[in-house]
SEVEXZA-263186 format. One record per residue: residue in three letters; chain; y, z, x of N, C-alpha, C in turn. Coordinates in nm, 4 decimals, decimal comma. Each point is the difference from the previous one (the first is absolute). Last residue first. Layout:
# SEVEXZA-263186
[drenfi ALA A [Y Z X] [Y Z X] [Y Z X]]
...
# end
This chain:
# SEVEXZA-263186
[drenfi ARG A [5,1463 4,7061 16,2107] [0,0771 -0,0683 0,1033] [-0,0853 -0,0349 0,1102]]
[drenfi LYS A [-0,1608 0,2610 -0,3694] [0,0079 -0,1421 -0,0310] [0,0750 -0,0747 0,1101]]
[drenfi SER A [-0,0414 0,4765 0,0115] [-0,1303 -0,0620 0,0231] [0,0026 -0,1505 -0,0274]]
[drenfi LYS A [0,3890 0,2600 -0,0846] [-0,0293 -0,0028 0,1441] [-0,1300 -0,0750 0,0274]]
[drenfi ALA A [0,1189 0,0807 -0,4502] [0,0906 -0,0992 0,0580] [-0,0252 -0,0139 0,1515]]
[drenfi GLU A [-0,2308 0,3302 -0,2317] [-0,0510 -0,1319 -0,0392] [0,0871 -0,1096 0,0608]]
[drenfi GLU A [0,1400 0,4425 0,0583] [-0,1221 -0,0265 0,0789] [-0,0562 -0,1370 -0,0316]]
[drenfi ALA A [0,3655 0,1482 -0,2536] [0,0435 -0,0249 0,1374] [-0,1203 -0,0319 0,0894]]
[drenfi GLU A [-0,0779 0,1304 -0,4437] [0,0584 -0,1342 0,0029] [0,0424 -0,0369 0,1431]]
[drenfi LYS A [-0,1540 0,4339 -0,0725] [-0,1110 -0,0947 -0,0161] [0,0513 -0,1435 0,0103]]
[drenfi ALA A [0,3122 0,3485 -0,0038] [-0,0729 0,0011 0,1272] [-0,1134 -0,1013 -0,0043]]
[drenfi LYS A [0,2425 0,0673 -0,3935] [0,0830 -0,0700 0,0985] [-0,0712 -0,0071 0,1350]]
[drenfi ARG A [-0,2081 0,2491 -0,3414] [-0,0006 -0,1431 -0,0353] [0,0800 -0,0806 0,1037]]
[drenfi VAL A [-0,0015 0,4688 0,0385] [-0,1339 -0,0511 0,0312] [-0,0045 -0,1495 -0,0272]]
[drenfi GLU A [0,3923 0,2218 -0,1220] [-0,0125 -0,0046 0,1455] [-0,1334 -0,0593 0,0415]]
[drenfi ASP A [0,0738 0,0731 -0,4579] [0,0856 -0,1082 0,0483] [-0,0129 -0,0147 0,1519]]
[drenfi ARG A [-0,2213 0,3598 -0,2023] [-0,0665 -0,1273 -0,0332] [0,0816 -0,1181 0,0520]]
[drenfi LYS A [0,1902 0,4242 0,0451] [-0,1141 -0,0128 0,0910] [-0,0737 -0,1319 -0,0261]]
[drenfi LYS A [0,3498 0,1205 -0,2890] [0,0529 -0,0350 0,1322] [-0,1141 -0,0252 0,0980]]
[drenfi ALA A [-0,1191 0,1595 -0,4262] [0,0481 -0,1380 -0,0093] [0,0554 -0,0464 0,1351]]
[drenfi ALA A [-0,1321 0,4486 -0,0407] [-0,1180 -0,0872 -0,0016] [0,0428 -0,1463 -0,0055]]
[drenfi ASP A [0,3370 0,3221 -0,0318] [-0,0581 0,0010 0,1341] [-0,1196 -0,0937 0,0081]]
[drenfi GLU A [0,1927 0,0645 -0,4202] [0,0904 -0,0761 0,0860] [-0,0549 -0,0089 0,1420]]
[drenfi ARG A [-0,2353 0,2670 -0,3054] [-0,0169 -0,1420 -0,0318] [0,0915 -0,0871 0,0873]]
[drenfi GLN A [0,0381 0,4714 0,0343] [-0,1297 -0,0451 0,0535] [-0,0193 -0,1495 -0,0242]]
[drenfi LYS A [0,3813 0,1984 -0,1863] [0,0122 -0,0034 0,1453] [-0,1297 -0,0522 0,0620]]
[drenfi LYS A [0,0014 0,0794 -0,4632] [0,0839 -0,1160 0,0340] [0,0094 -0,0169 0,1508]]
[drenfi ILE A [-0,2171 0,3853 -0,1563] [-0,0830 -0,1194 -0,0216] [0,0788 -0,1261 0,0339]]
[drenfi ILE A [0,2296 0,4086 0,0129] [-0,0996 -0,0046 0,1079] [-0,0841 -0,1266 -0,0127]]
[drenfi ALA A [0,3051 0,0870 -0,3433] [0,0716 -0,0368 0,1222] [-0,0976 -0,0121 0,1173]]
[drenfi LEU A [-0,1680 0,1562 -0,4096] [0,0301 -0,1435 -0,0066] [0,0711 -0,0472 0,1267]]
[drenfi ARG A [-0,0801 0,4606 -0,0485] [-0,1266 -0,0702 0,0210] [0,0223 -0,1515 -0,0008]]
[drenfi ALA A [0,3650 0,2689 -0,1074] [-0,0332 0,0166 0,1418] [-0,1287 -0,0753 0,0335]]
[drenfi LEU A [0,1268 0,0164 -0,4502] [0,0907 -0,0873 0,0744] [-0,0273 0,0085 0,1503]]
[drenfi ASP A [-0,2418 0,2894 -0,2839] [-0,0396 -0,1398 -0,0232] [0,0858 -0,0950 0,0824]]
[drenfi ALA A [0,1153 0,4548 0,0008] [-0,1252 -0,0204 0,0752] [-0,0464 -0,1448 -0,0144]]
[drenfi ARG A [0,3715 0,1285 -0,2535] [0,0350 -0,0028 0,1433] [-0,1242 -0,0269 0,0852]]
[drenfi ALA A [-0,0640 0,0632 -0,4601] [0,0653 -0,1286 0,0253] [0,0368 -0,0130 0,1473]]
[drenfi GLN A [-0,1779 0,4072 -0,1446] [-0,1038 -0,1024 -0,0016] [0,0608 -0,1373 0,0303]]
[drenfi ASP A [0,2892 0,3660 -0,0481] [-0,0790 0,0116 0,1233] [-0,1043 -0,1105 0,0089]]
[drenfi THR A [0,4404 -0,1069 -0,2835] [-0,1085 0,0977 -0,0055] [-0,0760 0,0008 0,1325]]
[drenfi LYS A [0,3691 -0,3016 -0,1071] [0,0472 0,1367 0,0241] [-0,1115 0,1047 -0,0031]]
[drenfi GLY A [0,0497 -0,5101 -0,0846] [-0,0469 0,0436 0,1305] [0,0406 0,1417 0,0335]]
[drenfi GLU A [0,0496 -0,2900 -0,4089] [0,1182 0,0125 0,0857] [-0,0380 0,0466 0,1404]]
[drenfi LEU A [-0,3337 -0,0291 -0,3314] [0,0489 -0,1358 0,0243] [0,1238 0,0012 0,0902]]
[drenfi HIS A [-0,1729 0,4122 -0,1357] [-0,0965 -0,0646 0,0877] [0,0472 -0,1411 0,0348]]
[drenfi LEU A [0,2395 0,2540 -0,3190] [0,0242 0,0490 0,1355] [-0,0909 -0,0699 0,1014]]
[drenfi LYS A [-0,0760 -0,1028 -0,4488] [0,1345 -0,0456 0,0362] [0,0325 0,0419 0,1434]]
[drenfi MET A [-0,3986 0,1581 -0,1894] [-0,0117 -0,1421 0,0321] [0,1352 -0,0568 0,0427]]
[drenfi TYR A [-0,0130 0,4470 -0,1483] [-0,0692 -0,0130 0,1281] [-0,0082 -0,1471 0,0412]]
[drenfi ARG A [0,1763 0,1011 -0,4249] [0,0915 0,0442 0,1047] [-0,0618 -0,0209 0,1375]]
[drenfi GLU A [-0,2746 -0,0859 -0,3716] [0,1028 -0,1027 0,0130] [0,0997 0,0368 0,1101]]
[drenfi LYS A [-0,3283 0,3160 -0,1085] [-0,0623 -0,1145 0,0654] [0,1023 -0,1113 0,0220]]
[drenfi ALA A [0,1314 0,3775 -0,2453] [-0,0177 0,0353 0,1405] [-0,0590 -0,1171 0,0784]]
[drenfi LYS A [0,0371 -0,0444 -0,4663] [0,1323 -0,0029 0,0632] [-0,0092 0,0312 0,1489]]
[drenfi GLN A [-0,3945 0,0332 -0,2568] [0,0418 -0,1392 0,0121] [0,1362 -0,0107 0,0692]]
[drenfi LYS A [-0,1631 0,4301 -0,0970] [-0,0821 -0,0621 0,1040] [0,0416 -0,1452 0,0216]]
[drenfi GLU A [0,1998 0,2408 -0,3517] [0,0484 0,0477 0,1301] [-0,0762 -0,0655 0,1146]]
[drenfi ILE A [-0,1482 -0,0879 -0,4355] [0,1295 -0,0652 0,0222] [0,0562 0,0419 0,1362]]
[drenfi GLU A [-0,3940 0,2115 -0,1392] [-0,0272 -0,1411 0,0260] [0,1299 -0,0744 0,0308]]
[drenfi GLU A [0,0252 0,4509 -0,1346] [-0,0530 -0,0107 0,1354] [-0,0255 -0,1458 0,0373]]
[drenfi ARG A [0,1360 0,0925 -0,4429] [0,1082 0,0303 0,0935] [-0,0467 -0,0182 0,1448]]
[drenfi GLU A [-0,3216 -0,0408 -0,3387] [0,0904 -0,1140 -0,0025] [0,1137 0,0200 0,0999]]
[drenfi ARG A [-0,2961 0,3572 -0,0576] [-0,0657 -0,1117 0,0676] [0,0899 -0,1224 0,0045]]
[drenfi ARG A [0,1465 0,3804 -0,2415] [-0,0017 0,0267 0,1438] [-0,0604 -0,1179 0,0762]]
[drenfi THR A [0,2261 -0,1242 -0,4594] [-0,1022 0,0957 0,0399] [0,0041 0,0168 0,1513]]
[drenfi LEU A [0,4365 -0,1273 -0,3054] [-0,1122 -0,0561 0,0746] [-0,1004 0,1092 0,0333]]
[drenfi GLU A [0,3508 -0,0391 -0,4300] [-0,0267 0,0736 0,1238] [-0,1223 -0,0614 0,0686]]
[drenfi ARG A [0,3344 -0,2886 -0,3240] [-0,1097 0,0957 -0,0068] [-0,0228 0,0615 0,1373]]
[drenfi PRO A [0,4632 -0,1936 -0,2421] [-0,0988 -0,0258 0,1054] [-0,1079 0,1067 -0,0032]]
[drenfi ALA A [0,2675 -0,1656 -0,4452] [0,0101 0,0982 0,1086] [-0,1060 -0,0291 0,1064]]
[drenfi SER A [0,0347 -0,2392 -0,4214] [0,0821 -0,0531 0,1073] [0,0105 0,0958 0,1191]]
[drenfi VAL A [-0,2290 0,1063 -0,4123] [-0,0758 -0,0983 0,0753] [0,0793 -0,0478 0,1216]]
[drenfi ASP A [-0,0140 0,4570 -0,3055] [0,0969 -0,0896 0,0602] [-0,0741 -0,0960 0,0919]]
[drenfi VAL A [-0,1242 0,3202 -0,4557] [-0,0459 -0,0531 0,1265] [0,1022 -0,1017 0,0514]]
[drenfi GLU A [0,0393 0,2100 -0,4311] [0,0425 0,0865 0,1093] [-0,0364 -0,0563 0,1367]]
[drenfi VAL A [-0,1316 -0,2061 -0,4175] [0,1441 -0,0161 0,0187] [0,0506 0,0845 0,1165]]
[drenfi VAL A [-0,4549 0,0281 -0,1315] [0,0269 -0,1306 0,0584] [0,1492 -0,0180 0,0268]]
[drenfi LYS A [-0,1941 0,4934 0,0109] [0,0073 -0,1050 -0,1012] [0,0389 -0,1295 0,0704]]
[drenfi LYS A [-0,2786 0,4015 0,2413] [0,1332 -0,0530 -0,0254] [-0,0075 -0,1062 -0,1090]]
[drenfi SER A [-0,3048 0,4621 0,1420] [-0,0003 -0,1427 -0,0289] [0,1415 -0,0447 -0,0345]]
[drenfi LYS A [-0,1937 0,4063 0,3182] [0,0873 -0,0273 -0,1140] [0,0026 -0,1500 -0,0218]]
[drenfi GLN A [-0,3077 0,3918 0,2635] [0,0134 -0,1428 -0,0239] [0,0847 -0,0213 -0,1242]]
[drenfi SER A [0,0080 0,4195 0,3626] [-0,0402 -0,0397 -0,1342] [0,0279 -0,1480 -0,0179]]
[drenfi VAL A [-0,1147 0,3079 0,4389] [0,0938 -0,0993 -0,0499] [-0,0489 -0,0439 -0,1366]]
[drenfi ARG A [-0,0672 0,4525 0,3373] [-0,0558 -0,0868 -0,1024] [0,1080 -0,0942 -0,0512]]
[drenfi ASN A [0,0727 0,3570 0,3182] [-0,0524 -0,1220 0,0608] [-0,0520 -0,0997 -0,1030]]
[drenfi PRO A [0,1666 0,4447 -0,1064] [0,1098 -0,0857 0,0451] [-0,0473 -0,1322 0,0613]]
[drenfi ASN A [-0,2118 0,3254 -0,3906] [-0,0339 -0,0511 0,1319] [0,1117 -0,0926 0,0466]]
[drenfi GLU A [-0,0463 0,4212 -0,3600] [0,0702 -0,1266 0,0227] [-0,0283 -0,0435 0,1430]]
[drenfi ILE A [-0,2289 0,3472 -0,3943] [0,0149 -0,0366 0,1405] [0,0710 -0,1347 0,0061]]
[drenfi GLU A [-0,1404 0,4330 -0,3507] [0,0819 -0,1199 0,0092] [0,0244 -0,0294 0,1477]]
[drenfi ILE A [-0,4117 0,2738 -0,2672] [0,0966 -0,0008 0,1100] [0,0755 -0,1320 -0,0011]]
[drenfi LEU A [-0,3232 0,0849 -0,3383] [0,0526 0,1329 0,0258] [0,1124 0,0001 0,1038]]
[drenfi GLY A [-0,2505 -0,3956 -0,1284] [0,0770 0,0465 -0,1146] [0,0662 0,1345 0,0244]]
[drenfi GLU A [-0,2926 -0,1941 0,3217] [0,1243 -0,0755 -0,0082] [0,0882 0,0486 -0,1142]]
[drenfi VAL A [-0,4560 0,1408 0,1556] [0,1139 0,0917 -0,0083] [0,1331 -0,0735 -0,0072]]
[drenfi GLY A [-0,4313 -0,2706 -0,1552] [0,0009 0,1192 0,0840] [0,1214 0,0878 -0,0230]]
[drenfi LYS A [0,0813 -0,4754 -0,1811] [-0,1285 0,0547 0,0406] [0,0199 0,1259 0,0828]]
[drenfi ARG A [0,2854 -0,2833 -0,4170] [-0,0013 0,0497 0,1373] [-0,1339 0,0664 0,0309]]
[drenfi LYS A [0,1293 -0,1654 -0,4380] [-0,0632 -0,0984 0,0879] [-0,0080 0,0480 0,1446]]
[drenfi GLN A [0,2225 0,2458 -0,3555] [-0,1450 0,0086 -0,0117] [-0,0694 -0,0943 0,0985]]
[drenfi GLU A [0,4758 0,0019 -0,0388] [-0,0460 0,1239 0,0619] [-0,1526 0,0075 -0,0007]]
[drenfi HIS A [0,2038 -0,3548 -0,2274] [0,0186 -0,0189 0,1436] [-0,0505 0,1228 0,0758]]
[drenfi GLU A [0,0112 0,0180 -0,4642] [-0,1084 -0,0881 0,0436] [0,0075 -0,0212 0,1509]]
[drenfi GLU A [0,3463 0,2407 -0,1973] [-0,1233 0,0787 0,0000] [-0,1176 -0,0841 0,0484]]
[drenfi ASP A [0,4132 -0,2109 -0,0622] [0,0052 0,0878 0,1168] [-0,1280 0,0820 0,0112]]
[drenfi SER A [0,0562 -0,2646 -0,3788] [-0,0306 -0,0861 0,1143] [0,0061 0,0806 0,1291]]
[drenfi SER A [0,1175 0,2172 -0,3977] [-0,1435 -0,0264 0,0023] [-0,0369 -0,0906 0,1164]]
[drenfi SER A [0,4557 0,0970 -0,0798] [-0,0691 0,1182 0,0525] [-0,1508 -0,0230 0,0041]]
[drenfi SER A [0,2734 -0,3350 -0,1850] [0,0235 0,0088 0,1439] [-0,0708 0,1210 0,0594]]
[drenfi GLY A [-0,0211 -0,0632 -0,4672] [-0,0709 -0,1076 0,0707] [0,0192 0,0098 0,1483]]
[drenfi GLU A [0,2384 0,2936 -0,2871] [-0,1413 0,0358 0,0087] [-0,0784 -0,1060 0,0762]]
[drenfi GLU A [0,4615 -0,0502 -0,1123] [-0,0210 0,0779 0,1213] [-0,1471 0,0363 0,0168]]
[drenfi SER A [0,1343 -0,4553 -0,2587] [0,0220 0,1425 -0,0194] [-0,0295 0,0735 0,1296]]
[drenfi GLU A [-0,0601 -0,4576 -0,0055] [0,1361 0,0172 -0,0482] [0,0312 0,1470 -0,0219]]
[drenfi SER A [-0,4350 -0,1771 0,1260] [0,0886 0,0348 0,1112] [0,1435 0,0197 -0,0457]]
[drenfi GLY A [-0,4037 -0,1464 -0,2577] [0,0313 0,1428 -0,0020] [0,0993 0,0393 0,1069]]
[drenfi SER A [-0,1547 -0,4501 -0,0438] [0,0499 0,0356 -0,1331] [0,0396 0,1483 -0,0046]]
[drenfi ALA A [-0,1948 -0,1701 0,3977] [0,1309 -0,0607 -0,0223] [0,0566 0,0392 -0,1354]]
[drenfi LYS A [-0,4395 0,1329 0,1148] [0,0987 0,0754 0,0767] [0,1402 -0,0534 -0,0283]]
[drenfi GLU A [-0,3615 -0,2304 -0,1898] [0,0140 0,1303 -0,0640] [0,1058 0,0830 0,0721]]
[drenfi VAL A [-0,1113 -0,4102 0,1875] [0,0700 -0,0223 -0,1268] [0,0230 0,1329 -0,0700]]
[drenfi ASP A [-0,2571 -0,0022 0,3942] [0,1411 -0,0206 0,0289] [0,0798 -0,0191 -0,1275]]
[drenfi GLY A [-0,4713 0,0294 -0,0304] [0,0572 0,1294 0,0375] [0,1489 -0,0111 0,0269]]
[drenfi ASN A [-0,2417 -0,3945 -0,0819] [0,0057 0,0799 -0,1224] [0,0624 0,1361 0,0279]]
[drenfi ALA A [-0,0761 -0,2769 0,3693] [0,1043 -0,0583 -0,0847] [0,0141 0,0805 -0,1290]]
[drenfi GLU A [-0,3482 0,1139 0,2941] [0,1300 0,0370 0,0557] [0,1135 -0,0514 -0,0867]]
[drenfi MET A [-0,4350 -0,1257 -0,1176] [0,0155 0,1437 -0,0191] [0,1364 0,0462 0,0509]]
[drenfi GLU A [-0,1205 -0,4459 0,0736] [0,0289 0,0222 -0,1421] [0,0213 0,1482 -0,0279]]
[drenfi ARG A [-0,1352 -0,1234 0,4313] [0,1383 -0,0423 -0,0249] [0,0396 0,0251 -0,1456]]
[drenfi GLN A [-0,4471 0,0792 0,1226] [0,0874 0,1013 0,0599] [0,1468 -0,0354 -0,0240]]
[drenfi ALA A [-0,3274 -0,3082 -0,1347] [-0,0066 0,1186 -0,0854] [0,0941 0,1087 0,0533]]
[drenfi LYS A [-0,0501 -0,3871 0,2591] [0,0742 -0,0291 -0,1235] [0,0028 0,1216 -0,0920]]
[drenfi MET A [-0,2591 0,0298 0,3914] [0,1421 -0,0021 0,0345] [0,0846 -0,0267 -0,1249]]
[drenfi GLN A [-0,4709 -0,0214 -0,0393] [0,0449 0,1381 0,0182] [0,1492 0,0067 0,0305]]
[drenfi ARG A [-0,2003 -0,4254 -0,0304] [0,0011 0,0639 -0,1320] [0,0505 0,1441 0,0103]]
[drenfi ASP A [-0,0630 -0,2430 0,4008] [0,1141 -0,0525 -0,0764] [0,0115 0,0687 -0,1353]]
[drenfi ILE A [-0,3775 0,1008 0,2608] [0,1206 0,0582 0,0594] [0,1229 -0,0452 -0,0766]]
[drenfi GLU A [-0,4086 -0,1909 -0,1205] [0,0031 0,1402 -0,0405] [0,1264 0,0676 0,0530]]
[drenfi GLU A [-0,0915 -0,4394 0,1354] [0,0428 0,0014 -0,1404] [0,0125 0,1438 -0,0502]]
[drenfi PRO A [-0,1724 -0,0707 0,4362] [0,1442 -0,0261 -0,0093] [0,0520 0,0024 -0,1437]]
[drenfi ASN A [-0,4201 0,2970 0,1642] [0,0193 -0,1353 -0,0465] [0,1510 -0,0257 -0,0135]]
[drenfi SER A [-0,2375 0,3566 0,3453] [0,0623 -0,0156 -0,1311] [0,0204 -0,1475 -0,0304]]
[drenfi PHE A [-0,3976 0,2097 0,3136] [0,1334 -0,0545 0,0053] [0,0529 -0,0182 -0,1417]]
[drenfi GLN A [-0,3875 0,3090 0,2846] [0,0314 -0,0659 -0,1256] [0,1451 -0,0439 0,0051]]
[drenfi LYS A [-0,4268 0,1463 0,3626] [0,1417 -0,0164 -0,0299] [0,0171 -0,0712 -0,1320]]
[drenfi GLY A [-0,4261 0,3176 0,0986] [0,0489 -0,1324 0,0349] [0,1464 -0,0114 -0,0387]]
[drenfi ARG A [-0,2147 0,4773 0,1302] [0,0057 -0,0970 -0,1085] [0,0476 -0,1336 0,0537]]
[drenfi GLY A [-0,2906 0,3791 0,2851] [0,1316 -0,0266 -0,0561] [-0,0050 -0,1072 -0,1063]]
[drenfi LYS A [-0,3597 0,0045 0,3915] [0,0586 0,1133 -0,0691] [0,1359 -0,0406 -0,0537]]
[drenfi HIS A [-0,4915 -0,2500 0,1670] [0,1444 -0,0105 -0,0218] [0,0492 0,1218 -0,0754]]
[drenfi GLY A [-0,4399 -0,0321 0,3526] [0,0452 -0,0334 -0,1346] [0,1510 0,0017 -0,0105]]
[drenfi LYS A [-0,3045 0,0624 0,3910] [0,0259 0,1213 -0,0772] [0,0460 -0,0294 -0,1423]]
[drenfi LYS A [-0,0892 -0,3433 0,3333] [-0,1234 0,0672 -0,0395] [0,0251 0,1183 -0,0923]]
[drenfi GLY A [0,3963 -0,3487 0,0021] [-0,1077 0,0155 0,0976] [-0,1195 0,0750 -0,0561]]
[drenfi GLY A [0,4233 -0,1491 -0,2201] [0,0048 0,1323 0,0614] [-0,1142 0,0249 0,0955]]
[drenfi ARG A [-0,0768 -0,3421 -0,3927] [0,1302 0,0302 0,0594] [-0,0034 0,1394 0,0591]]
[drenfi PRO A [-0,4751 -0,2365 -0,0210] [0,1063 0,0376 -0,0931] [0,1309 0,0285 0,0730]]
[drenfi MET A [-0,3763 -0,3617 0,1626] [0,0284 0,1404 0,0150] [0,1146 0,0357 -0,0956]]
# end
């Protein structure tokens, strides 16, 4: 049966770009930018070069951006730092998840410390349960001893 079932296949088949073709296009684009930058750099010494680059910047704007100057206070501009400006020794800011994970671990350690000291509700309940079990075992041990002693006494009577 043909693709698409009984009604047939509609639309074009997918065409994928060849990786070599993409690389060639990227190199050509870089060369174009490099040639354009060289021309700008040679003309930037005069005032005409700086005004032409401003004009190009104005032309690249889309829609009414060129007509209305809008400053978005929420927009964060990405400023690249130079290697010498980056301070490696400064402590980096932790993410929210990292902060929460550290807080969770500290809380768990505090709880375990209090639990071992017997200050938490769960620890008190555990200790009470253990005390009850100890008491039951002691009672059972006493009862076994009494039963054993009574048995021994009966055996001694029967042998006489």
